C-alpha positions in Angstrom: 36.5 13.8 -13.1 33.3 11.7 -13.4 30.8 12.5 -10.7 29.3 9.3 -9.4 27.1 8.6 -6.4 29.9 6.8 -4.6 32.4 9.7 -5.2 29.9 12.2 -3.7 29.2 10.0 -0.7 32.8 9.2 0.0 33.7 12.9 0.0 30.9 13.9 2.3 31.4 11.0 4.7 35.2 11.0 5.0 36.9 13.9 3.3 34.7 17.0 4.0 35.6 18.6 7.4 32.2 20.4 7.6 28.8 20.5 5.9 29.0 22.3 2.5 26.7 24.1 0.2 26.1 22.7 -3.3 28.5 25.1 -4.9 31.2 24.4 -2.4 30.7 20.7 -2.9 30.8 21.0 -6.6 34.1 23.0 -6.5 35.6 20.4 -4.1 34.6 17.6 -6.4 35.6 19.6 -9.6 32.2 19.3 -11.1 32.2 20.8 -14.7 29.7 23.7 -15.1 27.7 21.8 -17.7 27.3 18.9 -15.2 26.2 21.1 -12.3 22.4 20.6 -12.8 22.9 16.8 -12.9 25.0 17.1 -9.8 22.3 19.1 -8.0 19.7 16.4 -8.9 22.1 13.7 -7.5 22.3 15.6 -4.2 18.5 15.8 -4.0 18.2 12.0 -4.8 20.8 11.2 -2.1 18.9 13.3 0.4 15.6 11.6 -0.4 17.3 8.2 0.2 18.7 9.4 3.5 22.3 8.9 2.5 23.0 12.6 3.2 21.1 15.3 5.1 20.4 18.9 4.3 21.2 21.1 7.3 20.7 24.8 8.0 21.6 27.3 5.3 21.3 24.7 2.6 24.4 22.7 3.6 24.8 19.0 3.0 26.5 16.6 5.5 26.8 13.1 6.6 24.0 12.0 9.0 26.3 9.5 10.8 29.0 12.2 11.5 26.4 14.5 13.1 24.3 11.8 14.9 21.4 12.5 12.6 19.1 10.4 10.5 16.4 11.3 7.9 13.1 9.5 7.5 9.4 9.4 7.5 7.6 10.3 10.8 4.6 8.2 11.9 2.8 9.5 15.0 0.7 7.4 17.3 -2.6 8.8 18.6 -1.2 8.7 22.1 1.3 11.4 21.1 4.6 9.6 20.5 6.1 8.7 17.2 8.6 6.7 15.2 10.9 7.8 12.4 11.3 5.1 9.7 14.8 5.8 8.6 15.7 6.1 4.9 18.9 4.2 5.4 16.9 1.1 6.5 18.3 1.0 10.0 16.0 0.4 13.0 13.2 2.9 13.6 13.8 5.8 16.0 11.4 6.3 18.9 10.4 10.0 19.4 8.6 10.9 22.7 5.8 13.5 22.8 8.3 16.2 23.9 10.6 15.4 21.0 8.2 15.9 18.1 8.7 19.7 18.3 5.7 20.4 16.0 6.4 17.8 13.4 3.2 16.1 12.2 2.4 12.6 11.1 3.6 11.9 7.5 6.4 14.6 7.6 9.8 13.8 6.2 12.2 14.8 9.0 15.7 14.8 10.3 15.9 13.2 13.8 18.8 13.8 16.2 19.7 10.6 17.9 20.1 11.0 21.7 20.1 7.7 23.5 19.0 4.1 23.2 15.8 3.2 25.2 15.9 -0.4 26.2 18.5 -1.1 23.4 16.4 0.8 20.8 17.3 4.1 19.2 15.6 7.2 20.5 15.8 10.9 19.4 14.0 14.2 18.8 13.0 16.0 15.6 15.7 18.4 14.4 14.1 19.6 11.2 11.1 19.0 9.0 12.3 18.4 5.5 8.9 18.2 3.8 5.4 18.5 5.2 3.4 15.3 4.7 0.1 17.2 5.1 -0.7 20.5 3.4 -4.3 20.5 4.5 -6.2 19.0 7.4 -9.8 17.6 7.6 -11.5 18.2 10.9 -14.4 19.7 12.8 -14.7 23.5 12.8 -15.2 25.0 16.3 -16.4 28.6 16.4 -15.5 30.5 19.5 -16.1 34.0 20.8 -12.4 34.9 21.0 -10.8 32.5 18.5 -11.8 29.5 16.3 -10.0 26.3 15.5 -10.2 23.0 13.5 -10.0 19.8 15.5 -8.2 17.3 13.2 -10.1 14.1 12.3 -6.8 12.3 12.2 -5.9 11.2 15.7 -2.2 11.2 14.7 -2.4 15.0 14.4 -2.9 16.0 18.1 -2.7 19.8 17.6 -5.6 22.0 16.7 -5.4 24.3 13.8 -6.1 27.9 14.7 -8.4 29.8 12.2 -9.2 33.5 12.3 -12.8 34.6 11.7 -11.9 36.1 8.3 -10.4 32.7 7.3 -13.4 30.6 8.3 -14.7 30.3 4.7 -18.3 30.5 5.9 -18.0 27.4 8.0 -20.5 26.9 10.9 -19.7 25.4 14.3 -19.6 21.6 14.1 -19.2 21.3 10.4 -16.6 19.0 8.8 -14.2 21.2 6.8 -10.9 21.1 4.9 -8.3 23.6 6.2 -5.1 24.5 4.5 -2.0 24.7 6.7 0.1 27.9 6.6 3.9 27.8 6.9 4.8 26.8 10.4 8.2 26.2 12.1 8.7 23.2 14.4 8.8 24.1 18.1 6.8 27.3 17.6 3.1 28.1 18.4 0.2 26.0 17.3 -0.3 25.9 13.5 -2.4 28.5 11.7 -4.6 27.8 8.7 -7.7 28.7 6.7 -10.8 26.8 5.8 -10.9 26.2 2.0 -13.9 23.8 1.8 -16.9 22.9 3.8 -17.8 19.2 3.5 -21.0 19.1 5.5 -22.2 17.6 8.8 -20.2 14.6 10.1 -23.2 12.3 10.0 -24.2 13.0 6.4 -24.3 9.9 4.0 -21.0 9.4 2.2 -19.2 12.1 4.3 -16.9 9.5 5.9 -15.4 8.5 2.5 -15.3 12.1 1.3 -13.3 13.0 4.5 -10.7 10.3 3.6 -10.4 11.6 0.1 -9.7 15.1 1.3 -7.5 14.0 4.2 -5.2 12.2 1.7 -5.6 14.9 -0.9 -6.8 12.4 -3.6 -7.9 14.0 -6.9 -11.5 13.2 -7.7 -12.2 15.2 -10.9 -10.2 15.2 -14.0 -9.3 18.6 -15.6 -11.3 19.5 -18.6 -8.4 19.3 -21.0 -7.6 15.7 -19.8 -11.2 14.7 -20.4 -11.2 16.3 -23.8 -8.0 14.3 -24.7 -9.7 11.1 -23.7 -12.9 11.8 -25.6 -11.0 12.6 -28.8 -10.4 8.9 -29.6 -12.8 7.1 -31.9 -15.1 4.4 -30.6 -13.7 1.8 -33.0 -10.1 0.9 -33.7 -9.2 2.2 -37.1 -8.2 -0.6 -39.4 -4.7 0.9 -39.9 -4.0 0.6 -36.2 -4.1 -3.2 -36.4 -1.3 -3.4 -38.9 2.0 -4.7 -37.7 0.4 -6.3 -34.7 -0.1 -9.9 -33.8 -3.7 -10.8 -34.7 -4.8 -13.0 -31.7 -8.5 -12.5 -32.1 -9.0 -16.2 -32.7 -7.5 -17.1 -29.3 -9.9 -18.3 -26.6 -9.0 -15.6 -24.1 -11.2 -14.4 -21.1 -11.0 -11.8 -18.4 -11.4 -12.8 -14.8 -12.0 -10.0 -12.3 -13.9 -9.1 -9.1 -17.7 -8.9 -9.5 -17.7 -5.1 -9.1 -14.7 -4.4 -11.3 -15.2 -1.5 -13.7 -12.0 -2.0 -15.8 -10.7 -5.2 -17.3 -7.1 -4.6 -18.5 -5.9 -8.2 -18.5 -7.0 -11.3 -20.3 -5.5 -14.8 -20.3 -5.5 -17.7 -22.8 -4.1 -21.2 -22.8 -3.3 -23.6 -25.7 -1.8 -27.0 -26.0 1.4 -27.1 -27.9 1.6 -29.8 -30.6 5.0 -31.0 -29.3 3.7 -31.1 -25.7 3.3 -28.6 -23.0 1.4 -25.3 -23.1 1.4 -21.8 -24.6 0.2 -19.3 -22.0 -1.0 -15.9 -23.2 -1.2 -12.9 -20.9 -2.8 -10.0 -22.8 -2.6 -6.5 -21.3 -4.5 -3.5 -22.6 -2.2 -1.3 -24.7 -2.7 1.9 -22.6 0.4 3.5 -24.1 -1.4 3.6 -27.5 -3.8 6.2 -26.0 -1.7 7.7 -23.3 1.3 9.1 -25.1 4.4 10.3 -23.2 4.3 14.0 -22.5 0.6 14.5 -23.3 -2.2 15.7 -21.0 -3.3 12.2 -20.2 0.3 11.2 -19.4 0.9 14.2 -17.1 -2.4 13.4 -15.2 -1.6 9.7 -14.9 2.0 10.5 -13.6 0.6 12.9 -11.0 -1.9 10.4 -9.7 0.5 7.5 -9.9 -2.1 4.8 -9.2 -5.8 4.2 -9.0 -7.2 4.2 -5.5 -9.8 1.6 -4.4 -11.7 2.9 -1.4 -14.3 0.9 0.4 -17.3 2.3 -1.6 -15.7 3.8 -4.7 -12.7 3.8 -7.0 -10.6 6.9 -8.0 -9.1 5.9 -11.3 -5.7 6.9 -12.7 -7.3 7.5 -16.1 -10.6 8.9 -17.2 -13.6 6.5 -17.5 -13.5 6.8 -21.3 -10.2 4.9 -21.3 -10.3 2.8 -18.1 -13.9 1.6 -18.5 -14.0 1.4 -22.3 -11.2 1.8 -24.8 -8.5 0.2 -22.6 -10.9 -2.3 -21.1 -10.8 -5.8 -22.7 -14.6 -6.1 -23.0 -16.1 -9.3 -24.4 -16.7 -9.5 -28.2 -14.9 -6.2 -28.8 -11.6 -5.8 -30.7 -9.0 -4.3 -28.4 -5.3 -3.3 -28.7 -3.0 -5.1 -26.3 0.5 -6.0 -25.5 0.7 -9.8 -25.3 3.2 -12.0 -23.5 3.2 -15.5 -25.0 5.1 -18.1 -22.9 5.8 -21.6 -24.0 6.0 -24.0 -21.0 6.7 -27.7 -20.7 4.3 -30.1 -19.1 5.7 -29.4 -15.7 5.1 -25.6 -16.0 8.8 -24.7 -16.7 9.1 -21.7 -19.0 11.1 -22.3 -22.2 10.6 -19.5 -24.7 8.6 -16.3 -24.8 7.4 -13.6 -27.2 6.3 -10.1 -26.3 4.6 -8.1 -28.9 1.8 -5.5 -29.6 -1.4 -7.4 -30.5 -5.1 -7.1 -31.2 -7.3 -9.4 -29.1 -11.0 -10.2 -28.6 -12.1 -11.5 -25.2 -14.6 -14.4 -25.3 -16.1 -13.8 -21.9 -16.0 -11.5 -18.9 -16.0 -13.7 -15.8 -16.1 -12.8 -12.1 -13.9 -14.8 -9.8 -17.0 -16.5 -8.4 -18.3 -17.4 -11.8 -14.9 -18.8 -12.8 -14.8 -20.8 -9.5 -18.2 -22.3 -10.2 -17.0 -23.4 -13.6 -13.9 -25.0 -12.0 -16.1 -26.8 -9.6 -18.4 -28.0 -12.4 -21.4 -26.1 -11.1 -21.6 -23.3 -13.7 -24.2 -23.3 -16.3 -24.5 -19.7 -17.5 -21.4 -20.0 -19.8 -20.6 -22.5 -22.6 -18.6 -25.6 -21.7 -15.4 -24.4 -23.5 -14.8 -21.8 -20.8 -14.9 -24.5 -18.1 -12.5 -26.8 -20.1 -10.0 -24.0 -20.5 -10.3 -22.9 -16.9 -9.6 -26.4 -15.6 -6.6 -26.7 -17.8 -5.4 -23.3 -16.5 -5.8 -24.5 -12.9 -3.7 -27.5 -13.6 -1.0 -25.3 -15.1 -1.1 -22.7 -12.3 -0.6 -25.4 -9.7 2.5 -26.5 -11.4 3.8 -23.0 -11.8 3.0 -22.2 -8.1 4.7 -25.4 -7.1 7.9 -24.4 -8.8 7.7 -20.9 -7.4 7.2 -22.2 -3.8 10.0 -24.7 -4.3 12.5 -21.9 -5.0 11.4 -20.3 -1.7 8.7 -17.8 -2.5 6.6 -16.5 0.5 2.8 -16.7 0.5 1.3 -14.7 3.4 -2.3 -15.8 3.8 -3.8 -12.8 5.7 -7.5 -12.6 6.0 -8.9 -9.2 4.8 -12.4 -7.6 5.2 -14.6 -7.1 2.3 -17.1 -4.2 2.7 -20.5 -4.4 1.0 -22.3 -1.0 0.6 -25.6 0.1 -0.9 -26.1 3.0 -3.3 -25.9 5.6 -0.5 -22.6 4.3 0.7 -24.1 2.6 3.8 -22.5 -0.7 4.8 -24.8 -3.6 4.5 -22.4 -6.4 5.2 -18.8 -7.1 6.2 -17.3 -10.5 5.3 -13.9 -12.0 5.0 -12.5 -11.8 1.5 -12.3 -15.1 -0.3 -9.1 -16.4 -2.0 -10.4 -18.9 -4.6 -8.5 -21.1 -7.0 -9.7 -18.6 -9.7 -7.9 -15.8 -7.9 -4.7 -18.0 -7.8 -4.9 -18.6 -11.5 -4.7 -14.9 -12.3 -2.1 -14.3 -9.6 0.3 -17.0 -10.9 -0.1 -16.0 -14.6 0.4 -12.3 -13.8 3.5 -13.0 -11.7 5.0 -15.1 -14.5 4.3 -12.4 -17.1 5.8 -9.7 -14.9 8.9 -11.9 -14.3 9.2 -12.7 -18.0 9.1 -9.0 -19.0 11.5 -8.0 -16.3 14.1 -10.5 -17.4 13.7 -9.4 -21.1 14.4 -5.8 -20.1 17.3 -6.7 -17.8 19.0 -8.9 -20.5 18.9 -6.0 -22.9 20.3 -3.7 -20.2 17.4 -1.2 -20.6 16.7 1.4 -18.0 13.6 0.3 -16.1 11.8 0.7 -12.8 12.1 -2.7 -11.1 9.7 -3.8 -8.4 12.2 -4.6 -5.6 11.7 -6.1 -2.2 14.8 -6.0 0.0 15.8 -8.5 2.6 14.4 -8.0 6.0 16.2 -6.1 8.7 18.1 -8.5 10.9 17.1 -6.8 14.2 13.4 -6.9 13.3 13.7 -10.6 12.5 15.5 -11.2 15.8 12.6 -9.4 17.6 10.1 -11.6 15.8 12.1 -14.7 16.8 11.5 -13.6 20.4 7.8 -13.3 19.8 7.7 -16.8 18.1 9.7 -18.3 20.9 7.0 -17.2 23.4 4.6 -19.5 21.5 7.0 -22.4 21.5 7.8 -21.9 17.8 11.4 -21.7 16.6 12.3 -19.0 14.1 15.9 -19.1 12.7 18.4 -16.8 14.4 20.9 -16.4 11.6 22.5 -13.4 10.0 21.1 -14.4 6.6 17.5 -15.5 6.6 16.2 -16.8 3.3 12.7 -16.6 1.8 12.6 -20.4 2.1 13.3 -20.1 5.9 10.2 -17.9 6.2 8.2 -20.1 4.0 8.9 -23.1 6.2 8.0 -21.2 9.3 4.7 -20.1 7.9 3.9 -23.8 7.0 4.8 -24.8 10.6 2.2 -22.3 12.1 -0.5 -22.9 9.6 -3.7 -24.1 11.2 -2.5 -23.3 14.8 -4.5 -21.1 17.0 -2.0 -18.3 16.9 -1.0 -18.8 13.2 -2.8 -15.8 11.8 -1.3 -13.5 14.5 2.2 -14.7 13.8 1.6 -14.4 10.0 0.7 -10.8 10.5 3.6 -10.1 12.9 6.1 -11.6 10.5 4.7 -9.6 7.6 5.2 -6.4 9.7 8.8 -7.4 10.1 9.4 -7.4 6.4 10.4 -4.4 4.3 7.9 -2.9 1.8 8.3 -3.5 -1.9 9.2 -0.3 -3.8 10.0 0.9 -7.3 13.7 1.4 -8.1 16.0 1.4 -11.1 18.5 -0.6 -9.0 17.7 -4.3 -9.4 18.3 -6.0 -6.0 15.7 -8.7 -6.6 12.4 -9.5 -4.9 12.9 -11.2 -1.6 9.3 -12.2 -1.0 9.0 -13.8 -4.5 12.5 -15.4 -4.2 13.0 -13.8 -7.6 16.2 -12.1 -8.9 14.4 -9.8 -11.4 10.9 -8.5 -11.2 8.8 -5.6 -12.5 5.2 -4.5 -12.9 3.8 -4.8 -16.4 0.2 -6.2 -16.0 -1.8 -3.1 -14.9 -1.0 0.0 -17.0 -4.6 1.1 -16.6 -4.1 1.6 -12.9 -0.3 1.8 -12.2 2.0 4.3 -13.8 5.1 2.2 -13.6 3.4 -0.5 -15.6 2.7 2.1 -18.3 6.3 3.0 -18.4 7.3 -0.6 -18.9 4.9 -0.9 -21.9 6.6 2.1 -23.5 10.0 0.7 -22.9 9.1 -2.6 -24.5 7.6 -0.9 -27.6 10.6 1.4 -28.2 13.3 -1.0 -27.1 14.6 -1.7 -30.6 15.1 1.9 -31.5 16.3 3.2 -28.1 19.3 5.6 -28.5 22.0 6.0 -25.9 20.8 9.6 -25.4 17.3 8.3 -24.7 18.7 5.6 -22.3 20.7 8.2 -20.4 17.7 10.5 -20.1 15.6 7.7 -18.7 18.4 6.7 -16.2 18.5 10.2 -14.9 14.7 10.4 -14.4 14.1 6.9 -13.0 15.4 7.4 -9.4 13.2 10.3 -8.6 10.3 8.9 -10.5 10.6 5.6 -8.5 10.4 7.6 -5.3 7.3 9.5 -6.5 5.3 6.5 -7.7 6.3 4.5 -4.5 5.0 7.5 -2.5 1.8 7.7 -4.4 1.3 3.9 -3.9 1.9 4.3 -0.1 -0.7 7.2 0.1 -3.2 5.1 -1.8 -2.7 2.1 0.5 -3.1 4.2 3.6 -6.3 5.8 2.2 -7.7 2.4 1.3 -7.1 1.1 4.8 -8.5 4.2 6.4 -11.7 4.0 4.3 -12.2 0.4 5.2 -11.7 1.1 8.9 -14.2 4.0 8.9 -16.8 1.9 7.2 -16.2 -0.9 9.7 -16.6 1.4 12.7 -19.8 3.0 11.2 -21.3 -0.5 10.8 -20.6 -1.3 14.4 -21.9 2.0 15.9 -25.4 0.4 16.3 -23.9 -2.6 18.0 -22.5 -0.9 21.1 -23.2 -3.2 24.0 -23.0 -6.4 21.9 -20.5 -9.2 22.7 -18.1 -10.6 20.1 -15.7 -13.5 19.8 -12.2 -12.0 19.2 -8.5 -12.9 19.2 -5.7 -10.9 20.9 -3.5 -9.3 18.1 -1.4 -6.9 20.1 -0.3 -6.5 23.7 1.0 -3.3 25.3 1.4 -2.0 28.9 -1.9 -0.1 28.6 -3.9 -3.2 27.6 -4.4 -5.6 24.7 -5.8 -5.2 21.2 -8.5 -7.7 20.2 -9.6 -8.3 16.7 -13.2 -9.3 16.1 -13.4 -12.6 14.3 -16.3 -11.7 12.1 -15.4 -8.2 11.2 -11.5 -8.2 11.2 -11.2 -4.9 13.1 -9.4 -4.5 16.4 -10.1 -2.4 19.5 -8.5 -1.9 22.9 -9.2 -3.6 26.1 -7.6 -1.3 28.7 -5.7 -3.1 31.5 -7.4 -0.7 34.0 -10.8 -2.3 33.1 -9.7 -5.9 34.0 -10.5 -5.9 37.7 -9.6 -9.4 38.9 -5.8 -8.7 39.3 -3.0 -6.2 38.8 -1.5 -6.9 35.4 2.1 -6.2 34.3 3.3 -6.1 30.7 6.2 -8.6 30.0 7.7 -7.5 26.7 9.7 -10.6 26.0 6.7 -12.8 26.3 4.4 -10.4 24.7 1.9 -10.9 27.5 0.1 -9.2 30.3 0.5 -11.3 33.4 -1.5 -11.0 36.6 0.8 -10.5 39.7 -1.3 -12.6 42.0 -3.1 -15.1 39.8 -0.4 -15.5 37.0 -3.2 -15.2 34.5 -1.9 -14.4 31.0 -3.2 -12.5 28.1 -1.0 -13.3 25.1 -1.0 -12.9 21.3 -3.4 -15.3 19.7 -5.5 -15.9 22.8 -9.3 -16.1 22.1 -11.4 -13.7 24.2 -15.0 -12.5 24.3 -15.3 -8.7 24.4 -18.1 -6.3 24.7 -18.1 -3.2 22.4 -18.5 -0.1 24.6 -17.4 2.6 22.3 -17.2 3.1 18.5 -15.5 6.4 17.6 -15.6 7.0 13.9 -13.8 10.3 14.1 -10.8 8.9 15.8 -11.2 5.5 14.1 -11.1 3.6 17.4 -13.0 0.9 19.2 -13.0 0.3 22.9 -13.8 -3.1 24.4 -14.5 -4.6 27.8 -13.3 -8.1 28.6 -16.2 -10.4 29.3 -15.5 -13.2 31.7 -16.6 -16.8 31.0 -18.3 -18.2 27.9 -17.1 -18.2 24.4 -20.1 -17.2 22.4 -20.4 -13.7 21.0 -24.1 -13.8 21.5 -23.9 -13.8 25.3 -24.2 -10.6 27.1 -27.1 -9.2 25.0 -29.7 -7.5 27.1 -33.2 -6.2 26.7 -32.0 -2.8 27.8 -29.5 -2.7 24.9 -32.1 -3.9 22.4 -34.6 -1.3 23.6 -31.8 1.3 23.4 -31.1 0.3 19.8 -34.8 0.6 18.9 -34.9 4.1 20.3 -31.8 5.1 18.3 -33.5 3.8 15.1 -36.7 5.8 15.8 -34.6 8.8 16.4 
């Protein structure tokens, strides 16, 4: 009997009277011996998805029948947590007493106990997989025992370290400590110091702390570097045979000013019969990173490049990422090109995907490209400006068609950190989203979609980039929030991307528009990699994948390989890929999530460090979160939030009204709601716990108010010190 996913789930959920071990399950399902290894991999996959749970003594059972759920634990610095369920159902609240030793980032099984205010609540039953194997923190040497205070406020328990395991650390130093095996519900965790990072205030130590906290690989192994150095500087003539020769095309790269790799170039030609031929040319990374080799193994383990506030940690060595696989101007480079014919309205008609050799005509930054679009650029020849303006006309037509089908465009402001050579922050400003950005965004989206459909139509095994529909309950909660602002959000079982698009248009430009944008985005599910094509909700697209960044994303590299070997793909090879893809999709999605968390943490640490010298200053801000303990206000100029505790607002007694999302004064009726502008004074900037504390300043609306000679003198003393 064929062993399928549905057959296994049906048996565990309805036929099995008790949890069973793998061998017991295989006998019950009559799994042939030569299929047993594949069956075990299927069980592991189903467990990772949360469809089944592994119980004590390696037994598998149905989570629903035992009132259990599997998922990822996120712990709040105040001690409670939430389990984001693998089955997509609403998150489970876990109080401080229910964590039972589980740490932030652990994959856990949670036992559901009761519903708190209509929301699920539970306690941790088992840790499936530790999210952290090491901890970064301050070493505290004591006379009787020593310990490490975790830097991450979401890990509230100290790590005990014996004197022989201190690794030479001195009191007050920042260290990396490795966790030892530790059962939930037992004594405090034990560990050993494996690396001393230095003093907490040393230059660059804040980013190094993030790197170690998220276990990001900095150095490449010597054999990986040797493999990268083995390639010649110039492309051998023989390598250009059987490739499209596109060196005469007028193609350019457009990237951030500080970009170190340039793996995509674009070109645009007029078609004689009308319309356009768009070229998206992506570095042929697969030519250098062959499957199964040392470069491939390293790239797979890293999964993605990581872009921290003051440095990048690449997926591939510099020899490839910054040179051979970078489409540098006036250099021949190997690529995979997507050539798309479009009519005058930007509607795709035909496409061709093929290995190519290209030569970029210019390396432009987004700002340079924008100046050319605006007619103010003079450092580049006129042909660049003419092509760019034509590209901008086309991207507007493509974007119009995409928005017409219901694609969502969240316009969330993000901070851009400017640092000097020592890693010190010199400026924080809002990131720009220029027309030049939008050109590249639209062309890359179209290329990804074109490639995805080609692979789907040929029924090839591929990791799609999927974005599932939002959870109905989360959207219902958001509808309550919107209603508090007098905005109507649809309350239907089936919400479309077009519905969300219309709502975003309705709140654009309103005082609370950015807050509702962010809240709605939080209500959406995250995009992931999966071999099961369920479409991309946010893009209103039935088929989507990632193809355009193989230099920094491993799934893109896999797509390149699949495109190049598609014609000769055997059934055996297809089946082997289909078996690998589910687990690989989970792995690369996980690596992407770690990278995103690390990037956000590095930005926040730099923001806080920048504000440490501004304690006592007043700032214009907007309320972005309201809780019973107070409200969170985001500084307009620096896009970082901090807490105004309700206990510090002395003019009334304030009560939290969840439905309105507001703190309301019992006597005065004064309200503090999402989106309200406020003026706050910074009273504490805690880099270690990544937290700002504010006081509400009454009256006035200028951030400059409240500055005093005392504070200025205090700052001068700190600088002299």
